[in-house]
N, C-alpha and C positions, 0 to 999 in steps of 0.2 A: 404317714404324712411325709417323712423325709424321703422315703422311697419314691413317692409320687413326684416330689420336687426334682429328684435326681433324674427320673425318666423324662420329665418335661425339659430339663436342661439338655439332656442327651439328644432329644428330638430337635430341640431348637438349634443345637450345635450342628447337627446333621443337615438341617434345612439351610443354615447360614453357609455351610460349606458348598452346598449345591448352588446356592444363589451367587456366591463369590466366584465359583467356577464359571458359571454362565456369564457373569459380568466381565470377568477377565477375558473370556473367549470372545465376547462381542467387542471388547476394547482392542484386542489384538487384530480381529478381523477388520475393524474400522481403520486401524493404523496401517494395515497392509493395503487397503483400498486407497488410502490417501497417499502413502509413500511410494507405492509401486509405479504410478505414472511418472513421478519425478525421477525415480531410479531408471525407468525405461528411457526417458529423454536423455539421461546422461550416457547410458550404454549405447543408445542409438546414434548419438553424436560421434562415437568412436567406431561405429560399425560401417561396413560396406552398405550403401543405400539399397542395392538390389537384395541383400539379405534381409534388410528391414522391410522392404516392400513385399517380399515373399513370405514373411512371417517366421523367419528362422531365428530372430533375435528375441529371446525371452528373459534369460537370467544373466547373460554375460555377452560382451561384444563378439560379433562374428566378422571376420575379415578386418581386423583392427586397422584403422587408418586415421590420420590427422588431416586429411584433405579438406574437410569442411572448415576447420579452423584456419588452415593455410589459405584457403580461398577468401575467407573473411579478412584475414590480415592483409591481403593484397588490395583491399578496397581502401583507397586513400581517404575517402570521406568518412570512413568508420571512426577514425581518431578524432575528426572534427565533431562527429556526433557525440562521442564520449565526452569531449571537452564541453560542448554545449549543454549536454544533459547534466553533467556535474555542476556546472554553473547555475542552470535553471533550478536544480534540486536544492543547492545550498542557499541561494538567494530566495527562492520561493518558500522554503521552509521557514526561514527567518521572518519573511514578510507575513506568512500565514500565522505564525505564532504571535507576531506583533499586533495583528488585527483581531484575531479570534480570542486570545486570552483576555485582553482588557474588556472586550464586549461581554464575555462570559462572566467576568468578575463583577461588572456593573449590574448585569441582570441577576446576580446572586444576592444583591442587597435587598433586604425586605422593605426598606423605606425609600426605594428608588421611585421618583415621581413618574407616573405613566408606565409602570413596570408591566402591567397586564397588556396594555396596548402595544408596547414595544415587543413583548414576547409573541403576541399574535402576529405582528407584522413580519417578524423573523420566521415564524413557523409557516406563514402563508406562502413564502417564497420556496418552501420545500415541496409544495404541491402544485404551485402555479408559477410559471416563468414566462418571460417575454418571448422566448423561442430563439431560434438560430438567426433568423434574418434581422430582427431588432438588435440583437446582441452584436452581430457583424457590423451593422450601421453605427452602433455606439462606439465600437472599437475604432472604426475609421474616423469618426468625428473627433475622437480624443487623440488622433494621430498616433495610435499604438499599432496599427496594422504593419506587419512585416518589420517589427522591432523586437529587441530582446525583451522589453518589458511586457509585451503582450502575453508572454508565457508565465509571468509571475504575478502580475497585478490584477487584471480583471476578474480572475477566478480564485482569488486568495481567500475569500470569505466562505466558510462552510458552516451552515446553520447546525448541522449535526454535531460538528466539533464544538461549537459554542454551547449547545445543550449539554453535551457530556461534560465539558469543563465547568459549566455553571452548576451542575449537580455535584461535581467534586468539591467546588468551593463551598456550597451550602452544607455538605455533610462532613467536610474535613477541616474547615477553618472556623473555629468557634467564634461567635459574636463577642464573647467576653474579651477576646484578645484585642479587638478594636477598641473597646472601652478602656482597657489597661494602657494601650498605646496612646490614647488621647490624654490620659492623666499625665503621662510622661512628656506631653507636648509634641507628639508625633502627628504629622499631617497626613492627608490622604495619599498623596503620591509616595511619600517616604514609607508609609505603612505598606503600600502595595509592592514597592520594589525591594524593600529591605526585610519584610516579614512574610508577606503572602507568597511571593515568588520562590524564596528559598524553601518554603514548606510545600511547594507544589511541584517538586521535581518529578514525581510519578506521572502526573497528567501532562507535564511539559514533554516528557520523553514519549508518552503514548501519542499525543497529537503530532509531535515532531516526526515520529516514525510513520504515522498515517499519511501526513502531508508529503513526506519525502517519497514514500512508495507510490502515491498517486501521481506526483510529478514525474517520477522516474519512468513509470509505465505509460504515461500519457503520450499519445501521438495525434489524436483527433484535432485538438486545438492547433497544433502545428500544421496539420494538413489544411485547415481552414484559413488560418490567419498568417501563415508564413509563405513567402514565395522565393525568398533568397535561400539557396541550398547551404550557404555558409552559416545559416542560423538553425538548420534542421537539427532536432534532437536525435539521439541514437535510435530510438524506437521507429521513428519515421524513416530513417536511412535503411535500417534492416528491413522494414516493410517494403520499401522501394526495391531493394535488392531481390527479395523473394518474389515480388510481383513481376519484376523484369524477367527473371529466369523462368517463371511459370509461363509467361506470355511467349517467350522464345521457344519453349518446349511445345506449346500449343500451336504456334504458327509454323514451326519447322516441319520438315519431312525427313524420313529415313534416318540415317545415322546421326545427322545434326540434331534432330528432335530427341533422339535417345540420349545424346550427350547432354543436351540442355535439361532434359528431365532428370537425369542422374545428378547433375549439378544442383538443380533446385531442391531435390530430396536431400542432398548432402548438406546444403546450407540451412535447411529448415531447423534441424535440431541443434546445430552448432549456434545458430543465431539466438535460440532460446537460452542456451547456457550463457553465452556472452552477455546477454542483456539482463539476466536475473542474478547471476552470482555476486556481482558487486553490492547490490542492495541487500542481499541475504546476509552478507558478511557484517552488516551493521547490527542486525538483530541481537546477537549474543551480548552486545554491550549495553542494550537497553531492556533486556528480558526481565530483570527483576523489577524495574519500574513499570514495564508494560503490564505484567500480571496484576500488580497492585493497583495501577491506575484504572484498568478496565473494570476490575471488580468494584472499586469504590465509586467510579464515575457512572457506571451503568446499572448497578444493582440497587444502590441506595437511592433514596429520594423518590 
């Protein structure tokens, strides 16, 4: 009997080893598939564009050069775009949290009057919207067109963020806490600001990061609702730089076209690095809250 148990354990241990080996192999393969494009963009931004175009760049830069970054630094409106994007991201993130978190907290209350109807109306907007033209007319009627606030106010509400935060409040803030606070004479607003919010650092960090990344990477709203270049965000300015150089290379002939094409290829990867590195630097500071908030807000409930 003991010998049979020993054999079963040995076979089980061998099968677990094979399974773990396969899983680790797949994990490493997925990691390479995900990380290599990012690594390639970095080395391509420091490589000669002709070497990149001819497929000579694989694992390290070829023809090391900083021309791409130097060309970007020469663009005066680049710094204007950086300033605008930082302001849009900072103000937009605060406004986004200010409107989404209270809405999510209200929907998390079991005794909220009309809760099912309100939830349905929120969810309805996830699948059906007025479209671009009605939204454009609404922005104009509220005198937000071509202003700073058009980038942070009209699109600050995110139903997805509200649902995630609502699930977090339902699963992480016990109802007995509100009963105990009432006994101590705590009102609704005081309870929300002094008890609920300090206990919700995880979901605040997650939603703050999501909103900040969305605003930082957004260029379409600026393309539609802004006409003053002094208000352009970084992403739109980089897009215009790349489009201008590509058009010059397409319309030019001979040596001029080759120079314009080389410049366009040179700026392509440098622009990606310049636009993504700042927002990526924020992630390490909210990583611990990010993991906790996503698991609690998305899995439970």
